[in-house]
C-alpha positions in Angstrom: -31.5 65.8 -23.8 -28.4 67.3 -25.2 -27.6 66.9 -28.9 -24.2 65.7 -30.1 -23.6 69.3 -31.4 -24.3 70.8 -28.0 -22.1 68.2 -26.3 -19.3 69.2 -28.7 -19.8 72.9 -27.9 -19.8 72.1 -24.2 -16.5 70.2 -24.7 -15.0 73.3 -26.5 -16.0 75.5 -23.7 -14.7 73.1 -21.1 -11.4 72.6 -22.8 -10.8 76.3 -23.0 -11.9 77.2 -19.5 -10.9 74.2 -17.3 -7.4 75.3 -16.6 -8.2 79.0 -16.3 -8.6 81.0 -13.1 -12.2 81.8 -13.8 -15.3 81.1 -11.7 -18.0 79.8 -14.1 -20.8 77.2 -14.4 -23.5 76.1 -16.8 -26.9 77.5 -16.0 -30.4 77.4 -17.5 -31.8 74.6 -19.6 -28.3 73.2 -20.4 -27.7 72.9 -16.7 -31.0 71.2 -16.3 -30.2 68.7 -19.0 -26.8 68.0 -17.6 -28.4 67.2 -14.3 -30.7 64.7 -16.0 -33.9 66.7 -16.4 -35.9 65.7 -19.5 -35.4 69.0 -21.4 -33.9 69.9 -24.8 -32.0 73.2 -24.5 -32.1 75.7 -27.3 -28.8 77.3 -26.2 -26.0 77.1 -23.7 -25.8 79.6 -20.8 -22.5 80.2 -18.9 -22.8 82.1 -15.6 -19.7 83.8 -14.2 -18.7 87.0 -12.5 -18.0 90.3 -14.4 -14.2 89.7 -14.9 -14.9 86.1 -15.9 -17.3 87.3 -18.6 -14.6 89.3 -20.3 -12.0 86.5 -19.9 -14.4 84.0 -21.4 -15.0 86.4 -24.3 -11.3 86.6 -24.9 -10.7 82.8 -24.6 -13.5 82.0 -27.0 -13.1 85.1 -29.2 -13.2 83.3 -32.5 -16.8 82.3 -31.7 -18.0 85.8 -30.6 -21.2 87.2 -32.1 -21.9 89.9 -29.5 -19.2 91.5 -27.4 -19.6 91.3 -23.6 -21.0 94.5 -22.2 -23.1 95.6 -19.3 -26.8 95.3 -20.3 -30.1 95.6 -18.5 -33.7 94.7 -18.9 -36.5 95.5 -16.4 -35.9 92.3 -14.5 -32.2 91.3 -15.1 -28.9 93.0 -15.6 -25.4 91.5 -16.2 -22.3 91.7 -18.3 -23.7 89.9 -21.3 -22.3 88.5 -24.5 -23.0 85.9 -27.2 -21.0 83.2 -28.9 -21.8 80.7 -31.7 -19.8 77.5 -31.3 -20.3 75.1 -34.2 -23.9 76.4 -34.7 -24.8 76.3 -31.0 -25.8 79.7 -29.5 -23.9 80.4 -26.2 -24.7 83.2 -23.8 -22.1 84.6 -21.3 -23.7 86.1 -18.2 -21.5 87.8 -15.7 -22.5 89.2 -12.3 -26.2 88.7 -12.9 -28.6 90.7 -10.8 -32.3 90.3 -10.5 -34.8 93.1 -9.9 -37.0 91.8 -7.1 -39.8 94.0 -5.9 -38.3 97.1 -7.6 -34.9 96.6 -6.0 -31.7 95.2 -7.6 -30.3 92.3 -5.7 -26.6 92.2 -4.8 -24.5 89.9 -7.0 -24.0 86.5 -5.5 -20.9 84.6 -4.6 -21.2 82.1 -7.4 -18.9 79.6 -5.7 -21.6 79.1 -3.1 -24.0 77.7 -5.8 -21.7 75.5 -8.0 -21.7 71.8 -8.0 -20.4 69.4 -10.7 -21.6 66.7 -13.0 -19.6 64.2 -15.0 -20.1 64.0 -18.8 -17.7 62.0 -21.1 -14.7 62.4 -18.8 -15.4 66.1 -18.2 -16.2 67.3 -14.7 -18.5 70.2 -15.6 -19.4 73.0 -13.2 -23.2 73.6 -12.8 -25.4 75.8 -10.8 -27.3 73.9 -8.1 -30.9 73.3 -9.1 -32.1 74.6 -5.7 -30.6 78.0 -6.5 -32.0 77.9 -10.1 -35.5 77.3 -8.6 -35.1 80.2 -6.3 -33.9 82.4 -9.1 -36.9 81.5 -11.3 -39.3 82.2 -8.4 -37.7 85.7 -7.9 -38.2 86.3 -11.7 -41.8 85.2 -11.3 -41.3 82.3 -13.7 -43.3 80.0 -11.5 -43.8 77.2 -14.1 -40.1 76.6 -14.5 -39.5 76.9 -10.7 -42.2 74.3 -10.1 -40.7 71.9 -12.6 -37.3 72.3 -10.9 -38.8 71.7 -7.4 -40.7 68.6 -8.6 -37.6 67.2 -10.2 -35.6 67.8 -7.0 -38.3 66.2 -4.9 -38.4 63.2 -7.3 -34.6 62.7 -7.3 -34.5 63.0 -3.4 -37.2 60.4 -3.2 -35.3 58.1 -5.5 -32.1 58.5 -3.5 -33.9 57.6 -0.3 -35.2 54.4 -1.8 -31.7 53.2 -2.6 
């Protein structure tokens, strides 16, 4: 479930990015909520490519709390920055790579994994839940991957009953 404040932050992001030449999509728990999973996100994650991360930083610069820069942990690396839009934390994640079995994966073609959902007259880009489940499995976050797979199974089952 998204709060009104989160929806307003999403609208701000959407209004600034919709007419730009940037590949981007909502990911993480906000994505799950946008696709009707029963989850209450703590923040908003925007996935993009490297150049998109810096363009998003520029277009939303008045909300910037951490400049986009390449950063890395043991499991993930990306061009990463943070925003705060009307009290909602937003993370920008560009050209994310996962460390799987000690080897960094190539960056993905994000366009291959974007679908869309409608929310209050906005057509919002989101990462497919199938891809999200695969990503969580690669990061060995099996609990979240299982939730996603069960939700996908349930929604497919509901569609077939219609």
